[in-house]
N, C-alpha and C positions, 0 to 999 in steps of 0.2 A: 141593434142587430143590423147586419148589412142587408140592404134591400136587393130583391132579385134584379131589378133594372140596373142597379149600380154595377152588378157584375159584368154587364155587357160593355161597359165603358173601359177603354184602354187609354192610359196617359203615358206617352213615350217622350222622354226628354229630347230636345233638339240640340242643345249645347250644354256645356258644363254648368254655367251659372244662370241661364235664362232660356225660356222657350220650351213648349211641349206640343206635340201633335196629339189631339184627342180624337178617338174613333169610337164607333159603336153607339152613336146617338144620332137621332134625326131631329134637327133643329127646326124643321117646318111644323113640328107638333109641339103641344104643350108638354113640358118636361115634368117628370115625377120629382118629388121633393128630394129624393136621394140623388137623382141625376144632377139637379141644381147644386146640391151640396158638393158632389165630386168636382164639378166644373169650377165652382167658386174656390175650393181648396187648391185645385191645380193652378188657378189664376194667382192666388196668393203666394203659392210656393214658387211658381215658374215665371211670374210677372207678365208673360204674354203666352196665350194658347192659340193654336191653329186648328181649324177644321177644314176638311176637304169634301167636295161633292155635296155642298149644301146650297141648293138653288132656291133661295128665299125670294119672295116678293117683298115690297115695302111693308105691307101689313105684318107679314111673318117676321121680318127683321125687327120691327118695333115690338111685337109681342115677345120675341125671344129676349130682347133687351130688358123689358119690363119685369122679367122674372128675376133680374139681378139688381134692380134699382129704378129710380125715377129718371126718365130721359130729360135732358136739357132741350131747349129749342135747337133747331138744326145747327145754327151757329149764332152765338150771342152777339156778335158784331156784324156779320155779313148776312144773317138771315138764312132762309131756306128757299127752295124752288118749288116745292110741292105743297099747295094749300091743303090737300087731303091728308098729308102726312107731315105735320110741322116738325117732327123729330128727325126727319131724314135730310142729310146734307150731301149734296152731289160733289164728288171729287173726280174731276174729269180732265182729260187732255185729248184733243182731236187734232187731226192732221195739220190744221192751220196754226196750231199753237206753237210750232217750232220755228216761227219766223219772227224776225225783228226783236230777238231777245237782247237785252242790254248786257254788256259785259260787266261783271261784278267781281269785287275782290273775294277770292275763295280761300278760306282757311280750313284746316282739317275738320273743324266742328261746324262749318257753314251748313245750315239746313237742319241740324239737330235741334230738337225742341221737345218740351213737355207742353201739352195743350193748355193754352189760355191761363198761364200762371199770373197774368196781370190781374186776374180777378181775385177777390178776397177768398172765394171758395172755388178753386179750380175744379174742373171735372174730375170725377173719381175714376172713370174708365171709359174706353171707347171700343166700339164694335164696327169693324170695317169689312165690307164684302166686295169681292171682285165679280163683276158682271162681264164687261168687255176687257179682256186681258191680253196684252201683247204675247206673241209666241216666245219671245225672250226679251230681257231687259225689264225695267220697272220693279225690281226687287225692293222690299222695304226692310230696314234694319231697326232693331231695338237694343237698348242697353239697360242693364240692371244697376240702378243708382244705389241700391242697398249694398250690392257687392262692391261697387266703387267706393262707398264709405268704408267698408270693412278693410279694404286694401290700403287705406291711408295709415300712416304711422300714428301711434297713440298721441304723440305730440301735436300733429296736425289735426287729428280728430278733436282734441280738446280746444285748440285754437279756433277752429271753425264753428264749434258748438256755441261760442259766445258772439257770433256775428249774424247779422241780418242783411238781406239784399233787397233792393228795389226792383220790382218787375213791372214792365210796362210795354204796351204796343208802341212801336216807333215806325211810322210810315216811312217809306223810302223817299228820298229827296226827289221831287218831280222836276222834269226838265222844263215843262211849260204849264205852270199853274197847278192847282190842286188836282189830284187824281181821285177816282171813285173810291179807291182803297183808303186814301187819306181822309176823305169825307166821312166814310163809314166809321173809321177809328175815332175821329174827332166827335162824332155824334154819340158814341158809346165809350167815352173815356173810362179806362180802368187802370189804376196804378195801385199796387199793393206792396207792403213790406213783409217778406216772408223770412223765417229762419233759414240759414244756410244748411242746417242739419235739422230735419224734421223727424218725427216719430210716426211710423205708419199706424193708423188708427186701429187696424185689425191684427197685424202681426207683431206690433211692438218693435219692429226693426228700426234702426236709425238709417235715414236716407239722406244722401248727399243731394240737396235740393238746388242744384246748379244748372239752370236752364239756359243754354246758349241763345235760344230764340227770344227770351224775355228779360233775363237778368241784365240790368244796365249799370248797377253800381252797388258797392258794399258800404253800408252805413258806418260812419265813423272813421273811414280811411281816406287818405288823400286820393285824388284822381289817379295818380301813378300807382300807388299801392293797390287801389281797387282794381285797376286794369290788369296788373301783374298777377294778382291772386285769381281773378276770373279766368285769365288765359291759362294758368296752371290747372285750374279745375276743369275747364272745358276740354283741355287735352287729356286729362286723366279719365274723365267719364266715358270717353269713346275708345278706350283701349280695347283691342279686339277680343281679349279674353272675357270681357263683360258683355259681349254682344251676341246677337243671333241675326242671321239674314234669311229672309223668307222669299221663296220664289212662288209667285201667285199662279193659280190656274182658275178658269171659270168655275165659280162655286166655292172658291176659297173664302174663309172668314178668319180674321185675326181679332182677338179680344184681348186688350191690354189694360194693365193697371197703371193709370196715369199718375198715381201717387208715388210710384217707385220706378218709373222708367222715363227715358227720353227716346224719341224715334227719329228716323231720317227718311223723309219722303224722297223718292228717286228723281233724279234729274236726267239720267241717261235717255229716258224715253223722248225727250225733246230733241234728241239727235236722230230720231227715227221717224218713219212715216206711219207708225202704228197708232191706232186709237186706244184709249184707255178710259173706262167708265167704272168708277167705284161709288159706293154709297156708305155713309157712316151714321151711326147713332151714338150719342155721347150721354153718359150717365152723370147724375149729380154727384158732387163731392162735398167734403167738409172743409172748414177752415183749418189749415195746417197748424200744428202745434210743434214747437221746438223741443230740443233735448232739455232745455231749461224749464219746460212746462208752460212757456208763454206762447199765446196764439199769435198768428199773423194779424196785421192791422191794415185796414183799407186807407189809402191816401186820397184816392179819387174814385168815383164811380159807385155803382150799386152792385150788390151780389147777383150772381146768376140765379135765376128762378126756374123751377121746373117748366117743361113745355106743357101747354094746354092742348089736350087731344082735340082733334077736329070733331065737329058734331056729326 
């Protein structure tokens, strides 16, 4: 039977293949079971869901997340900033951050990524809330990797289902000695071999698991073959028809399925004088399984463990 609280929730799609705006729910309060069920189903169906006017504090953010799974530590490589909330990761840009940026080679897929697929058990989902939000700029985009798989030809689908890719963190080349980023990555090495096509553990959908941020090579191919296939896949997954773009406001929350999406953090804000302060909680995920039924394998490093709540 449909619960009374469920009837207050509205789920409005944002784009054809991905995204939905959810209204009629107060995330500062403990949700009823049917509310959790509606949000979870919307997340599975739409891959990323958005909420407006939800002004949560850190404790409420973590409490909301825990209704959908066990949080990871704030960041398994870089750690967190708040000892009272070890699940909270700060995503910030302040006015001084737009100076002395190095010029980098920009490809169409630059910046697109699925979170921490270098781990054997990448995060299952992430929940990001906007606190200090620029008046314009700073939009975030997501793409549906299940829709990207379905759009491939049957021949290419079959070909990719037999392949596996190596995912790893690769620190940027420092100009003058090791960087703090490089040091952190080297202290928490993670390298994993994942199927190029995974099966979503809840929906059963096949997902094109091609992560521009972490996929470094395809097993069994020559370097040239590997690079050419990856380039084709990276261009394919960011086709506009698979994507949604979200304009943030103070109190906005985005909740995405990391098992079936990639997302693009904004860079345009570094060309402005606006501040931007967001906070994220990440949920535990499973070891991916390929279309052939074989799980991913760890090449280096330990699995992600759940966060230990502060005393």
